ZAFIMAR-836591 format. One record per residue: x, y, z of N, C-alpha, C, O in turn. Coordinates in nm, 2 decimals. Layout:
<nodes>
+--------+--------+--------+--------+--------+--------+--------+--------+--------+--------+--------+--------+
!    nc1 !    nc2 !    nc3 !   cac1 !   cac2 !   cac3 !    cc1 !    cc2 !    cc3 !    oc1 !    oc2 !    oc3 !
+--------+--------+--------+--------+--------+--------+--------+--------+--------+--------+--------+--------+
!      X !      Y !      Z !      X !      Y !      Z !      X !      Y !      Z !      X !      Y !      Z !
...
+--------+--------+--------+--------+--------+--------+--------+--------+--------+--------+--------+--------+
</nodes>
This chain:
<nodes>
+--------+--------+--------+--------+--------+--------+--------+--------+--------+--------+--------+--------+
!    nc1 !    nc2 !    nc3 !   cac1 !   cac2 !   cac3 !    cc1 !    cc2 !    cc3 !    oc1 !    oc2 !    oc3 !
+--------+--------+--------+--------+--------+--------+--------+--------+--------+--------+--------+--------+
!   7.76 !  -5.52 !   5.55 !   7.69 !  -5.64 !   5.58 !   7.79 !  -5.76 !   5.56 !   7.78 !  -5.85 !   5.64 !
!   7.88 !  -5.75 !   5.47 !   7.98 !  -5.86 !   5.46 !   8.07 !  -5.87 !   5.58 !   8.10 !  -5.98 !   5.62 !
!   8.11 !  -5.76 !   5.64 !   8.19 !  -5.76 !   5.76 !   8.12 !  -5.83 !   5.87 !   8.18 !  -5.91 !   5.94 !
!   7.99 !  -5.80 !   5.89 !   7.92 !  -5.86 !   6.00 !   7.90 !  -6.01 !   5.97 !   7.92 !  -6.09 !   6.06 !
!   7.87 !  -6.05 !   5.85 !   7.85 !  -6.19 !   5.82 !   7.98 !  -6.27 !   5.84 !   7.98 !  -6.38 !   5.89 !
!   8.09 !  -6.21 !   5.79 !   8.22 !  -6.28 !   5.81 !   8.25 !  -6.30 !   5.96 !   8.30 !  -6.40 !   6.00 !
!   8.22 !  -6.20 !   6.04 !   8.25 !  -6.20 !   6.18 !   8.17 !  -6.31 !   6.25 !   8.22 !  -6.39 !   6.33 !
!   8.04 !  -6.32 !   6.21 !   7.95 !  -6.42 !   6.27 !   8.00 !  -6.56 !   6.22 !   8.00 !  -6.65 !   6.30 !
!   8.03 !  -6.58 !   6.10 !   8.08 !  -6.71 !   6.05 !   8.21 !  -6.75 !   6.11 !   8.24 !  -6.87 !   6.13 !
!   8.29 !  -6.65 !   6.15 !   8.42 !  -6.68 !   6.21 !   8.41 !  -6.74 !   6.35 !   8.50 !  -6.79 !   6.40 !
!   8.29 !  -6.73 !   6.41 !   8.27 !  -6.79 !   6.55 !   8.27 !  -6.94 !   6.54 !   8.25 !  -7.00 !   6.65 !
!   8.28 !  -7.00 !   6.43 !   8.28 !  -7.15 !   6.41 !   8.41 !  -7.21 !   6.47 !   8.42 !  -7.33 !   6.48 !
!   8.51 !  -7.13 !   6.50 !   8.64 !  -7.18 !   6.56 !   8.73 !  -7.25 !   6.46 !   8.84 !  -7.30 !   6.50 !
!   8.70 !  -7.25 !   6.34 !   8.78 !  -7.32 !   6.24 !   8.89 !  -7.24 !   6.19 !   9.00 !  -7.29 !   6.14 !
!   8.88 !  -7.11 !   6.19 !   8.98 !  -7.02 !   6.14 !   9.00 !  -6.91 !   6.24 !   8.91 !  -6.87 !   6.31 !
!   9.12 !  -6.86 !   6.24 !   9.15 !  -6.74 !   6.33 !   9.08 !  -6.62 !   6.28 !   9.07 !  -6.60 !   6.16 !
!   9.04 !  -6.53 !   6.37 !   8.98 !  -6.40 !   6.33 !   9.08 !  -6.32 !   6.25 !   9.20 !  -6.32 !   6.28 !
!   9.03 !  -6.25 !   6.15 !   9.12 !  -6.17 !   6.06 !   9.12 !  -6.03 !   6.09 !   9.22 !  -5.96 !   6.04 !
!   9.03 !  -5.97 !   6.16 !   9.03 !  -5.83 !   6.19 !   8.97 !  -5.81 !   6.33 !   8.93 !  -5.90 !   6.40 !
!   8.98 !  -5.68 !   6.37 !   8.94 !  -5.65 !   6.51 !   8.80 !  -5.69 !   6.54 !   8.76 !  -5.74 !   6.65 !
!   8.71 !  -5.66 !   6.44 !   8.57 !  -5.69 !   6.46 !   8.55 !  -5.84 !   6.49 !   8.47 !  -5.88 !   6.58 !
!   8.61 !  -5.92 !   6.41 !   8.61 !  -6.07 !   6.43 !   8.67 !  -6.11 !   6.57 !   8.62 !  -6.20 !   6.63 !
!   8.78 !  -6.05 !   6.61 !   8.84 !  -6.08 !   6.73 !   8.75 !  -6.04 !   6.85 !   8.73 !  -6.12 !   6.94 !
!   8.68 !  -5.93 !   6.84 !   8.59 !  -5.89 !   6.95 !   8.47 !  -5.98 !   6.96 !   8.43 !  -6.03 !   7.07 !
!   8.42 !  -6.02 !   6.84 !   8.30 !  -6.11 !   6.84 !   8.34 !  -6.25 !   6.89 !   8.27 !  -6.32 !   6.96 !
!   8.46 !  -6.30 !   6.86 !   8.51 !  -6.43 !   6.90 !   8.52 !  -6.43 !   7.06 !   8.48 !  -6.52 !   7.12 !
!   8.58 !  -6.32 !   7.11 !   8.60 !  -6.31 !   7.25 !   8.46 !  -6.30 !   7.32 !   8.44 !  -6.37 !   7.42 !
!   8.37 !  -6.23 !   7.26 !   8.23 !  -6.22 !   7.32 !   8.16 !  -6.36 !   7.31 !   8.09 !  -6.40 !   7.41 !
!   8.19 !  -6.43 !   7.21 !   8.12 !  -6.56 !   7.19 !   8.17 !  -6.66 !   7.30 !   8.09 !  -6.75 !   7.34 !
!   8.29 !  -6.65 !   7.34 !   8.34 !  -6.74 !   7.44 !   8.36 !  -6.67 !   7.58 !   8.42 !  -6.73 !   7.67 !
!   8.29 !  -6.56 !   7.60 !   8.30 !  -6.49 !   7.73 !   8.24 !  -6.57 !   7.84 !   8.28 !  -6.54 !   7.96 !
!   8.16 !  -6.67 !   7.82 !   8.11 !  -6.76 !   7.93 !   8.23 !  -6.82 !   8.01 !   8.21 !  -6.84 !   8.13 !
!   8.34 !  -6.84 !   7.94 !   8.46 !  -6.89 !   8.02 !   8.49 !  -6.80 !   8.13 !   8.54 !  -6.85 !   8.24 !
!   8.47 !  -6.67 !   8.12 !   8.51 !  -6.58 !   8.22 !   8.40 !  -6.52 !   8.30 !   8.41 !  -6.41 !   8.35 !
!   8.29 !  -6.59 !   8.31 !   8.18 !  -6.54 !   8.39 !   8.16 !  -6.63 !   8.51 !   8.18 !  -6.75 !   8.51 !
!   8.12 !  -6.56 !   8.62 !   8.10 !  -6.64 !   8.75 !   8.00 !  -6.76 !   8.74 !   8.01 !  -6.85 !   8.81 !
!   7.90 !  -6.75 !   8.65 !   7.80 !  -6.85 !   8.63 !   7.85 !  -6.96 !   8.53 !   7.76 !  -7.03 !   8.47 !
!   7.98 !  -6.97 !   8.50 !   8.03 !  -7.06 !   8.40 !   7.98 !  -7.20 !   8.42 !   7.94 !  -7.27 !   8.32 !
!   7.99 !  -7.26 !   8.54 !   7.95 !  -7.40 !   8.56 !   7.80 !  -7.42 !   8.52 !   7.77 !  -7.52 !   8.46 !
!   7.72 !  -7.33 !   8.55 !   7.58 !  -7.34 !   8.52 !   7.56 !  -7.33 !   8.36 !   7.49 !  -7.41 !   8.30 !
!   7.63 !  -7.24 !   8.30 !   7.62 !  -7.22 !   8.16 !   7.68 !  -7.35 !   8.09 !   7.62 !  -7.39 !   7.99 !
!   7.78 !  -7.41 !   8.14 !   7.84 !  -7.53 !   8.08 !   7.74 !  -7.64 !   8.09 !   7.73 !  -7.73 !   8.00 !
!   7.67 !  -7.65 !   8.21 !   7.57 !  -7.76 !   8.22 !   7.46 !  -7.74 !   8.12 !   7.41 !  -7.84 !   8.07 !
!   7.42 !  -7.62 !   8.10 !   7.31 !  -7.59 !   8.00 !   7.36 !  -7.63 !   7.86 !   7.28 !  -7.68 !   7.78 !
!   7.49 !  -7.60 !   7.83 !   7.54 !  -7.63 !   7.70 !   7.54 !  -7.78 !   7.68 !   7.50 !  -7.84 !   7.58 !
!   7.58 !  -7.85 !   7.79 !   7.58 !  -8.00 !   7.78 !   7.44 !  -8.06 !   7.76 !   7.42 !  -8.15 !   7.68 !
!   7.34 !  -8.00 !   7.83 !   7.20 !  -8.05 !   7.81 !   7.15 !  -8.02 !   7.67 !   7.08 !  -8.10 !   7.61 !
!   7.18 !  -7.90 !   7.62 !   7.14 !  -7.86 !   7.49 !   7.21 !  -7.95 !   7.39 !   7.15 !  -8.00 !   7.29 !
!   7.33 !  -7.99 !   7.41 !   7.41 !  -8.07 !   7.31 !   7.34 !  -8.21 !   7.31 !   7.34 !  -8.27 !   7.20 !
!   7.30 !  -8.26 !   7.42 !   7.23 !  -8.39 !   7.43 !   7.10 !  -8.39 !   7.35 !   7.05 !  -8.50 !   7.32 !
!   7.05 !  -8.28 !   7.32 !   6.92 !  -8.27 !   7.24 !   6.95 !  -8.27 !   7.09 !   6.85 !  -8.27 !   7.01 !
!   7.07 !  -8.27 !   7.05 !   7.11 !  -8.26 !   6.91 !   7.21 !  -8.36 !   6.87 !   7.33 !  -8.34 !   6.87 !
!   7.16 !  -8.48 !   6.84 !   7.25 !  -8.60 !   6.81 !   7.34 !  -8.58 !   6.69 !   7.44 !  -8.65 !   6.68 !
!   7.30 !  -8.48 !   6.61 !   7.39 !  -8.46 !   6.49 !   7.50 !  -8.36 !   6.51 !   7.58 !  -8.33 !   6.42 !
!   7.50 !  -8.30 !   6.63 !   7.61 !  -8.21 !   6.66 !   7.74 !  -8.28 !   6.68 !   7.75 !  -8.40 !   6.72 !
!   7.85 !  -8.21 !   6.65 !   7.98 !  -8.27 !   6.67 !   8.02 !  -8.30 !   6.81 !   8.11 !  -8.39 !   6.83 !
!   7.96 !  -8.24 !   6.90 !   7.99 !  -8.26 !   7.05 !   7.90 !  -8.36 !   7.11 !   7.93 !  -8.40 !   7.23 !
!   7.80 !  -8.41 !   7.04 !   7.70 !  -8.50 !   7.10 !   7.77 !  -8.63 !   7.16 !   7.73 !  -8.67 !   7.27 !
!   7.87 !  -8.68 !   7.09 !   7.93 !  -8.81 !   7.14 !   8.01 !  -8.79 !   7.27 !   8.03 !  -8.88 !   7.34 !
!   8.04 !  -8.66 !   7.30 !   8.11 !  -8.64 !   7.43 !   8.01 !  -8.61 !   7.54 !   8.05 !  -8.63 !   7.66 !
!   7.90 !  -8.55 !   7.51 !   7.81 !  -8.50 !   7.62 !   7.75 !  -8.61 !   7.70 !   7.70 !  -8.58 !   7.82 !
!   7.74 !  -8.73 !   7.66 !   7.67 !  -8.84 !   7.74 !   7.76 !  -8.90 !   7.84 !   7.71 !  -8.98 !   7.92 !
!   7.88 !  -8.87 !   7.85 !   7.98 !  -8.93 !   7.94 !   8.06 !  -8.82 !   8.02 !   8.12 !  -8.74 !   7.95 !
!   8.05 !  -8.83 !   8.15 !   8.12 !  -8.73 !   8.23 !   8.27 !  -8.71 !   8.19 !   8.32 !  -8.60 !   8.18 !
!   8.34 !  -8.82 !   8.18 !   8.48 !  -8.82 !   8.16 !   8.51 !  -8.75 !   8.02 !   8.60 !  -8.67 !   8.01 !
!   8.44 !  -8.80 !   7.92 !   8.46 !  -8.74 !   7.78 !   8.42 !  -8.59 !   7.78 !   8.50 !  -8.51 !   7.72 !
!   8.31 !  -8.55 !   7.84 !   8.27 !  -8.41 !   7.84 !   8.37 !  -8.33 !   7.92 !   8.42 !  -8.22 !   7.87 !
!   8.41 !  -8.37 !   8.04 !   8.51 !  -8.30 !   8.12 !   8.64 !  -8.28 !   8.05 !   8.70 !  -8.17 !   8.05 !
!   8.69 !  -8.39 !   7.99 !   8.82 !  -8.38 !   7.92 !   8.82 !  -8.29 !   7.80 !   8.91 !  -8.21 !   7.78 !
!   8.71 !  -8.30 !   7.72 !   8.70 !  -8.21 !   7.61 !   8.69 !  -8.06 !   7.65 !   8.76 !  -7.98 !   7.59 !
!   8.60 !  -8.03 !   7.74 !   8.58 !  -7.90 !   7.79 !   8.71 !  -7.84 !   7.85 !   8.75 !  -7.73 !   7.82 !
!   8.77 !  -7.92 !   7.94 !   8.89 !  -7.87 !   8.00 !   9.01 !  -7.84 !   7.90 !   9.08 !  -7.74 !   7.91 !
!   9.02 !  -7.93 !   7.81 !   9.12 !  -7.92 !   7.70 !   9.10 !  -7.79 !   7.62 !   9.19 !  -7.71 !   7.60 !
!   8.97 !  -7.76 !   7.59 !   8.94 !  -7.65 !   7.51 !   8.96 !  -7.52 !   7.59 !   9.02 !  -7.42 !   7.54 !
!   8.92 !  -7.52 !   7.72 !   8.94 !  -7.40 !   7.80 !   9.09 !  -7.37 !   7.82 !   9.13 !  -7.25 !   7.82 !
!   9.17 !  -7.47 !   7.85 !   9.31 !  -7.45 !   7.87 !   9.38 !  -7.41 !   7.74 !   9.48 !  -7.33 !   7.76 !
!   9.34 !  -7.45 !   7.63 !   9.41 !  -7.41 !   7.50 !   9.36 !  -7.27 !   7.45 !   9.42 !  -7.21 !   7.36 !
!   9.25 !  -7.23 !   7.50 !   9.18 !  -7.10 !   7.45 !   9.26 !  -6.98 !   7.50 !   9.31 !  -6.97 !   7.61 !
!   9.28 !  -6.89 !   7.41 !   9.34 !  -6.76 !   7.44 !   9.25 !  -6.65 !   7.39 !   9.19 !  -6.66 !   7.28 !
!   9.24 !  -6.54 !   7.46 !   9.16 !  -6.42 !   7.42 !   9.23 !  -6.35 !   7.30 !   9.35 !  -6.35 !   7.30 !
!   9.15 !  -6.29 !   7.22 !   9.21 !  -6.22 !   7.10 !   9.23 !  -6.08 !   7.12 !   9.30 !  -6.01 !   7.05 !
!   9.17 !  -6.02 !   7.22 !   9.18 !  -5.88 !   7.25 !   9.23 !  -5.86 !   7.39 !   9.21 !  -5.94 !   7.48 !
!   9.29 !  -5.74 !   7.42 !   9.33 !  -5.70 !   7.55 !   9.21 !  -5.69 !   7.64 !   9.22 !  -5.72 !   7.76 !
!   9.10 !  -5.64 !   7.59 !   8.98 !  -5.63 !   7.67 !   8.93 !  -5.76 !   7.71 !   8.89 !  -5.78 !   7.83 !
!   8.93 !  -5.86 !   7.62 !   8.89 !  -5.99 !   7.66 !   8.98 !  -6.05 !   7.77 !   8.93 !  -6.11 !   7.87 !
!   9.11 !  -6.03 !   7.76 !   9.20 !  -6.07 !   7.87 !   9.17 !  -6.01 !   8.00 !   9.16 !  -6.07 !   8.10 !
!   9.15 !  -5.88 !   7.99 !   9.13 !  -5.80 !   8.12 !   8.99 !  -5.83 !   8.18 !   8.98 !  -5.84 !   8.30 !
!   8.89 !  -5.85 !   8.10 !   8.76 !  -5.87 !   8.15 !   8.73 !  -6.01 !   8.19 !   8.66 !  -6.03 !   8.29 !
!   8.79 !  -6.11 !   8.12 !   8.75 !  -6.25 !   8.14 !   8.86 !  -6.34 !   8.20 !   8.82 !  -6.44 !   8.26 !
!   8.98 !  -6.31 !   8.18 !   9.09 !  -6.41 !   8.22 !   9.09 !  -6.44 !   8.37 !   9.10 !  -6.56 !   8.40 !
!   9.08 !  -6.34 !   8.45 !   9.09 !  -6.38 !   8.60 !   8.98 !  -6.47 !   8.64 !   9.01 !  -6.57 !   8.71 !
!   8.86 !  -6.45 !   8.60 !   8.75 !  -6.54 !   8.63 !   8.76 !  -6.67 !   8.56 !   8.72 !  -6.78 !   8.61 !
!   8.81 !  -6.67 !   8.44 !   8.84 !  -6.79 !   8.36 !   8.93 !  -6.89 !   8.44 !   8.90 !  -7.01 !   8.45 !
!   9.03 !  -6.83 !   8.50 !   9.13 !  -6.91 !   8.58 !   9.05 !  -6.98 !   8.70 !   9.08 !  -7.09 !   8.73 !
!   8.97 !  -6.90 !   8.76 !   8.89 !  -6.95 !   8.87 !   8.80 !  -7.06 !   8.82 !   8.78 !  -7.17 !   8.89 !
!   8.73 !  -7.04 !   8.70 !   8.64 !  -7.14 !   8.65 !   8.71 !  -7.27 !   8.61 !   8.65 !  -7.37 !   8.62 !
!   8.83 !  -7.26 !   8.56 !   8.90 !  -7.38 !   8.52 !   8.92 !  -7.47 !   8.65 !   8.90 !  -7.59 !   8.64 !
!   8.96 !  -7.40 !   8.76 !   8.98 !  -7.48 !   8.88 !   8.84 !  -7.53 !   8.93 !   8.84 !  -7.65 !   8.98 !
!   8.74 !  -7.45 !   8.93 !   8.60 !  -7.50 !   8.97 !   8.56 !  -7.61 !   8.88 !   8.49 !  -7.71 !   8.93 !
!   8.58 !  -7.61 !   8.75 !   8.54 !  -7.72 !   8.66 !   8.62 !  -7.84 !   8.70 !   8.56 !  -7.95 !   8.70 !
!   8.75 !  -7.83 !   8.72 !   8.83 !  -7.94 !   8.76 !   8.77 !  -8.01 !   8.89 !   8.76 !  -8.13 !   8.90 !
!   8.74 !  -7.92 !   8.99 !   8.68 !  -7.97 !   9.11 !   8.55 !  -8.04 !   9.09 !   8.52 !  -8.15 !   9.15 !
!   8.47 !  -7.99 !   9.00 !   8.33 !  -8.05 !   8.98 !   8.34 !  -8.18 !   8.91 !   8.26 !  -8.27 !   8.93 !
!   8.45 !  -8.20 !   8.83 !   8.47 !  -8.33 !   8.76 !   8.59 !  -8.41 !   8.81 !   8.64 !  -8.49 !   8.74 !
!   8.63 !  -8.38 !   8.93 !   8.75 !  -8.45 !   8.98 !   8.73 !  -8.60 !   8.99 !   8.83 !  -8.67 !   8.99 !
!   8.61 !  -8.64 !   9.00 !   8.58 !  -8.79 !   9.01 !   8.61 !  -8.86 !   8.88 !   8.62 !  -8.98 !   8.87 !
!   8.63 !  -8.79 !   8.77 !   8.65 !  -8.85 !   8.64 !   8.78 !  -8.80 !   8.57 !   8.83 !  -8.87 !   8.47 !
!   8.83 !  -8.69 !   8.61 !   8.95 !  -8.64 !   8.55 !   9.08 !  -8.70 !   8.60 !   9.09 !  -8.72 !   8.73 !
!   9.17 !  -8.73 !   8.52 !   9.30 !  -8.79 !   8.56 !   9.42 !  -8.71 !   8.53 !   9.53 !  -8.76 !   8.53 !
!   9.40 !  -8.58 !   8.51 !   9.52 !  -8.50 !   8.47 !   9.62 !  -8.47 !   8.58 !   9.72 !  -8.41 !   8.56 !
+--------+--------+--------+--------+--------+--------+--------+--------+--------+--------+--------+--------+
</nodes>
């Protein structure tokens, strides 16, 4: 039970995963980066964030430029923790980063 609890708590992104179980769960938690429906999922995340003013991301969600910059920075700095994560999700993640850039090209200045 402790292993499962530790793995779930590790998805907070504050500390690196310590074992394979935590690495697998972290990759699964961010697997949306590597899914074809990423743009829709990201829009849903933004809408949900706007419903929670006490969330740490709320201040970014109300502005296209802030949201796009934060999301793009996070996606570009993110690395998979397992070879399976890399193999399953990285190719589509690369496509999604470009699609995200295109969707927010009106506000991104990178």
